[in-house]
N, C-alpha and C positions, 0 to 999 in steps of 0.2 A: 457426560453431562446431558441432563434431561432437559427438554424444552429449548434446545439451542436454536430451533427454527424461529422461535418467537422472541428470542433475545436481541438486543441492540449491543454491538461491540463499540468500545470507545478506544481509540488508538492513542497511546501516550508515547511521545518521543521524549524520553527521560531528561536528556540534556537541555531541553527547551521548555520543560513543562513548569517546574517550580524549584528554585534554589533555596535551601534552608540555612546554609552556612556562610553565604556571601562570597563564595570563590567564583561566582559567575556561571556555574555549571549546575544544571537541574540535578536533583538527586532523589533518593528513595524517600528520605524523611519529607522531602518537599511533596511527593506524591501522597504520602500519608496524610499530610496536613490538608489535602484537597479531597479526600475521599468523601466527605459529607457532600460536596459540591456535585461530585460524579453520582452519587447515590441519588441526589435530588434531581439530577438530570434524567435519570431512568436507565442509566447504563448498567447492564447486568453482568458483562464481561469486560475486563480491561486487558488490552494487548499492549505489552511492554516491548518497545524496540530493545535491542541487546544491552544487557547490563553486566555482561561477563567481563572478566579481566581482558583488557585489550590495549594495544598501543595507540588505538584510535586513528589509524591511517584511513579507515573507512567508517568512522563514527560508530565503531563497535561491531561491524560485520567482519571484522578480522579477530577472530576469538584466539586469545592466547591460552586460556585455561577455562574449560567448560564448567569447573567445579567452584570457581571463585567469583565473587562480585568485584567489578572494578572499583578500586578505592575511591575514584572521583564520584561514584554513585552512592558509596556507603559500604556497609559490611553484610555478611550473610544474617547477622542478627537483625539488622535493619530490614532485610528482605522478608525475614520471618515475621516481624512486626507487620509488614505490609500484608502478608498473607492472612495473618490473624485479623487485621482491620478490615480487609474485603470479606472475609468469611463472616465476621460479625454483622456486616451490613448485607448479607446476602448476595454478594458479588463474587466473581471468581477471576483469576489471573490466567492468561496464556502468555507464554514466554516466546519471544523470537528466537529461533534456533537456526544456525547455519551449519550444515553438515556437507555442503559441497566442497568447502575449503576451510582452512584455518588461517590464523596469522603465521607469518614466517617466524614469529617469536614463540610459537607453541613448542613444547619440549619434543613433541613427535617430530617436528620438521627440523629442529636443530639436530636431532639424532639422525634424521633422515639424510642430511647433507654432510654428515660426519664421514660416512664411507659407503660405497656400493655394498659392502658386505654387512652393514648394520641391519638388524631385522626391521627397523622403522623406515629403511630406505623405500621399501615397497608400500608404505602407507600412503605415498604420493605418487604422482605420475611423472616419472623421469624417462627421458629418452635420449639416445645418442644423437650426436649432430648427423645431418644428411648432407653430404657433399660440403661439410664445413659450415653448414647454416642450420637454421631452425628446422625441427622435424616436419613441420608443415607450415602452411601460410595462414593459419587461423589468426583472427584478430581478438584482441582483448576488449571487453565491453568499455573500458576506460581508455582505450586508444592504444595504438601500436601493436606489436606482436603479443600473442598469448603465451609466449615462451620467454623464460629468463635463463641465461647461460650461467653456469657455475664453473669457474675456472678450475677449482680443486678437483671436482669429479669429471670435468670435460663432458658434461651432460647439461640438458636443458630440463627444466621443470615446467609443467603446464600451470598457467594462472588465467582462467577465463576473465578475471576481474583484475585488480591491481597487482602489481608484481609481488607485493608483500602478502598476497593471499593465494598461496599454492593450493591447487586442487587435490582433494583427497582420492585415493584409489579404492573404489568400492568393490573392485574384484578381490581385494585382500581380506579374507575371512576374519583375520585378527583385528584389523582396523574396524570392520563392520561390527564385530562383537563388542569392541571398546565403545563405539557410539551407542549400541543397544543398552549397554550397561549404564552409560551416562543419562540416557533418556529415562530408564527406570529409576535412577537416583532422584531426578527432578520430580517424576510422577509420585514417588513415595514421599517427597517433600510436601506434596499437596496442591501443586498447580493443576489447572483444569485441562491444560492442553498446550499445543505448540502452533505457532505460525512458522511454517517451514520455508525459509528463505531459498529461492532459486532451486527448489527440490526437484524440478523436472530436468535439471542439468547434471545430476550425479552419475548418470551412466554413460560412459564414453565407449565408442567402437574400438576394438583392438587395432584396427588398421589405420585409423586416423588420417583419411585422405585429404588432399589439398581441396579447397573450394575454388570457385571461379573468380570471386572478388568482383564480379560484374556490377553489382549493386551493393549498398550498404548492408543488405540482408544476406549476402553471399560471403559471409565472413567465417564460416565453419559452423554456425549454429545449426544447420539442418542436419548435421551429424551428431551433435550431443544433446540437442533439446529433445525430450522425450526419448532418450537413447535406448538401447536394445533391452536392457535389463531393469529399467526404472520401476516398472510396475511390480516386478518380482521383488526388488529391494524394499518398496514401500509396503507391500503386503507383509513382508517379514517384520517390519516395524510395527504393523497393526497386531500381528499374532504375538509378538514379544512384549509390546508395550501398550499400544493405543487401545486395543480391544480390552485387554485385562483391566485397564484402568479407566474405561469409558471416557476417553479423552476427546476433546474438541480439537480437530486438527485442520488447519487451514494451509493449502498448498499454494505458494506463489508460482504461477504457471504462465510465465510470459512466453509468448509466441506459440501457445499451445492451441490447437484447434478443437472445436466443440467436441467432436468424437473422442478425442483423447481425454478431454476434461471429464466427460461422462464416465471413462473408465477409472479415473482417479477418485470420482466422487459418488458413484452409484454404490450404495451400502451393500449390495449383494457381493460386490468384488472385495470388500473389507480392505479398504486403502485409507482414503481421507474423508473428512466430513464435508468439506467445501473447496471450491476453486476460486482463487484470486487471480483474475486474468486482466489483461491490459489493452485489449483490442480497442475498446471505446475511448481510451485516453492516448490513442495513436491516430486519431482521425485527423489531427493537424500535423502529421508526419508525412509530407509529400514524397511518395515512392519509398516510404519507409525510413526516410532520413529525419532524425530528430533535431539535429542542430541547423535548422532553417527557420526563419521567421515567417510564419504562416498561419492563416485563419483555417477555418473548418466549415463544412457544410452540415446543417442539421439533418439533412436527409441521410447522409453517411452515418451520423451519430446514431440516428434512429434505427437504421438497419442493423448496425453492429449490436446494439443493445437488444433489439427484437430477436435477431437470430439466436443470441445466446439465451434469451428468455425461453423461446420456444424449443430450441434444441436441447437444453438441459431439462426442461420440463418433460419432454417426450422421451428422454433418455434415462430419466430417473436420477440425474444429477442435481447438484445444488450449487447456486451462485453465491459468492460474497459480493455484496453491492457496496460500491464506493465511488466517490467523484475524485477524491484526493487522498494522499498519504505523504509519508516522509520522502518518497521518491518522486512526487509529481508537484508541479506548480499549483498554486490555489486555484481551485475551480471556477470561483466567481471571476477571477481575473482572465482565466483562460477562455471560458465559454460564454460569459454574460458581460455584466457591467459592474465594476467594483468601485464606482464613482457615484454618479447621480442616482442610479438605481441599485445601490449596494444591497440595501435590505430586502428589496423585492427579489433580486438575484439569488441571494442566499436562501431565502424561503422557497423559491422555485425549485432550486436543485434539491433541497430537502424533500419537497412534495413529490418530486419525480422518482428519487431514490426510494423512499418509503412506500411508493405505490407499486413498485416492481416486486417480482418474486426472488427471494433470497434473504440472506442475513444482512442487514444494513451495518455499515461501519461509519462512525463519526470520527474524522481525524481532528485532534485537538485544535481549537480555534475556529473550526467550520461552524460551531454552534453560536458563535459571536461574530461571524462574517469576516474573519481575518483575510487579508489580500496580500499579493505578491509583495516582495521585499523592494524591488525595483532599485537595486544597487547600481551605482553609477561608475564604479571602477573595480578592476579585477582584484585589487588588495583587499576589497571587502568580502571576498569569497573565501570559504574554508574547504568546500566540497572539492575532492580531487577530480571527480568526473567533470565538474563545470570548469575547473581550472585547466585541465588537459584539453577540454574541448575548445576553450578560448584560444589557447596557444596554437591548436591546430588550424582553426579558423583564420587566425592572423597570418600563420605561415602560408596558408593556401590563397591568401589575396584579400581577405576581408579587412576592412578598415577596423581600428580599435572600437569606433562607435558602432559599426554594424555588429561586431562580435558581442559587445555589451548588450545591445538591444536584443539579440538572440538569446542570451543568458536571461535577460529581464523577462522573457517570455517562456522559456523552456526549463531553466535550471531548477533542480530539485531543492536548491538552497532557499528558494522562495517560500517553501512550506516550513523551513526550519528555524525561522525567527522565533524567539522566546514568546511564551503565551503572554497575552495582554490581559492582566487581571484587574488593575485599577489605574488611577490617575497618578500614583506615586512615581517616583524615579524609576526608570526602567520597567514601567508598568507593574510594579509590585513583584516582578520576577526574581530580582536579586537586589541585595544592598551593595553589592560589589559592581565589577565591570563585566557585563554579559560576554559569554564566549562568541556570540554572533549579535552584533548591535544593529538595531533598526536605525535607518538614516532619516525617516520621515515620521513626524509626530502624527499619532493617530488617536482619535477620541473613542474609538470602538473598543470597549473592554468588557470583561464579565461584570464589573461594577455598573457600568452604564447600562448594560443589558438587563441586569436584575431590576434596576430602576424603572424599566418599561414594562407595562402590562401586556403589551402585544409585539414585543421585539422578537428578534431572531431566536434567542435563547428560549423564550416562552414557547415559540412555535415548535422548536424541536422537542421540548418536553411533552407537549400535547401530541405530537405525531407519534413519539416513542410509545406513549401510553395507549393511543388508539390502535396502532399496529398490533401490540402485544396481545390485545383483546378481540382482534377481528380476523376470523378464520379466512375471509375472502383474500385478505393480503397475505396470508400464509400459504394456503393451498389452491387459491383460485387460478383458473386458466388465464393466459395473457393473450391479448388480441391487439395488434396495431391497427389503427384506423388513419385514413388520409395520409398514407405513407409518403407520398410525393410532394407534400406541403413543405415549402422551404422554410417556414416560420413556425409552424405549429407541431408540437408533439402531443399526440392524442392516442391514449390507449386505454383499454378496459381490462378489468378482472372479473372473472365470473365463477361462482361456486353455487351449485344447487339452485340455479335460477335466479340468483341474487347478483348484483353487479356493483362495482366501484369504478368510476371513470375518472381519469386525470386529463386535463386539457392545459397545456403550457404554452405560452407565447414566448419564443426564444429570441424575439426581435425587439428593436427600440421604437417600433411604431405601433399605432392603434389599429386593431383588426377587428371587424365585425364577423362573427363566426356563427353560422347556423347550426343548431344542434336539435336533437330530439329531446324529449323529456327524460332527463338523466337522473331525476330524483332530487334529493335535498343536497345543498352546499354544506359539506362538512369542513372543508378547509379552504381558505383563499389567502393569498398573500397580500391583498388589498382589503381594506376595512369593509368595503361593500362590494358585492358582486352585481354587475349590471346585466340583467337578463330580462329582455322584453320580447314577446312575440316570437319565441324560438330563436332569437338572436342573442348571443353572448358577446358583449362588447368588451373585448380584452384590451387592456392598456399595456404599455410597454413592460415586458417581463411578468406579465400577470399569469398566474397559475391557480387552477380551482380543482378540488376534488369533490365529486359527487358520488352519493350513495343512494341506491333505490331500495 
């Protein structure tokens, strides 16, 4: 794909985007019906979360057949209509693809557990018991052991995620060839690329030693994250598929340091196009622990973002820029104010994101300032990670109220509420009963935003267009200023002696900030910028972009 550095990616969580048939689940025809909206927004690439055949234990990340569309989303004919619809509008589709694991309902795994002699047995990672127990003490990302016992075979299979998601064995050449063949099939169908789920976990060491379990981070991940052959495997993908089809490839690289992310994304290495990393959305994880109610410090957030900006720039890598996605709570609820200063907060986050170097991603609903779900009872949750975390918290002594408050802040279910289109029943998402139901009435919708001349949606449209045509934002160097200021995020971009500066007040207080002459105000999330005698009077959550 050409000009991918200038493009903006819009992420669609299909089951929550638009339902076309009243069954309460978003579908492909629903997406087709909203293509003109996405085109008008300025999105050039649409990233679809998984729509393959799946039992849905992990909302589609448990794939049962790589070649079939999940019936709840539609048919392959529907998908081909979607491809045609995007192509006719000058947009492209990238598919979310999981090749670290499959569903336990995949035919490969069914045959794998049939017998130890079955050729498919080695498609997955099976181990004999050690002293009558699990092969090692690795923990699943979803809680509990990463191993599941099979009585028939008297063996354990590895599952870094849910027990219904067995990990594939990338050391098996036949399995690897099957994955490559599948990728080619989708490329030939006309998609523009893949977002590769947990791709840095596909290579596990043969010895698989125990971890210390001293902290929540000592759960085995140091042995399989960026494992021994991961770059070799991804380079093979590039040679076989990605390079031949000029594909846009986005690697989900959780827990990956900058030097490794550079290896994944420096074009000279022929691996991936860009890195999707999570260090900046873990600044409210005290000592790496997710399921804790906690705030964050702006100084920490600035440091993480700046380290990645400078590191990737110097190493020839490329960032994917985002504040939220289907696995994160809503950013305005997490980092700023989703109540009194909701609109200002949403615009601030957009301005900071689009001011950085990398490809910006807009997660559905961000462009209209959707906020957290704030569920009040565990029965309202559907997500297995959140449900498991809730029960573990209660078992370890948290009260029900404390556990719910932690989920209200940290659960990824917060971002999975159906899209808020209009003021009709269920926000125009479905005529039926939505698979995940909002408990609070919200007036913030696409319809209400379109009616505003200077709303959040309009702000995103203007930013997307501005960035597409501004070389400083694509190729300009990054510099952080006033790094220890606890309230202000101030950075500059420079290219050929020209500058763009972004100053954002992440606090709920008025701040008088002294600045040099930074040029013309191009964007502000308040109607007027108050700048007098070199002093910028920043109101709560105010952000300004200057260009000289």
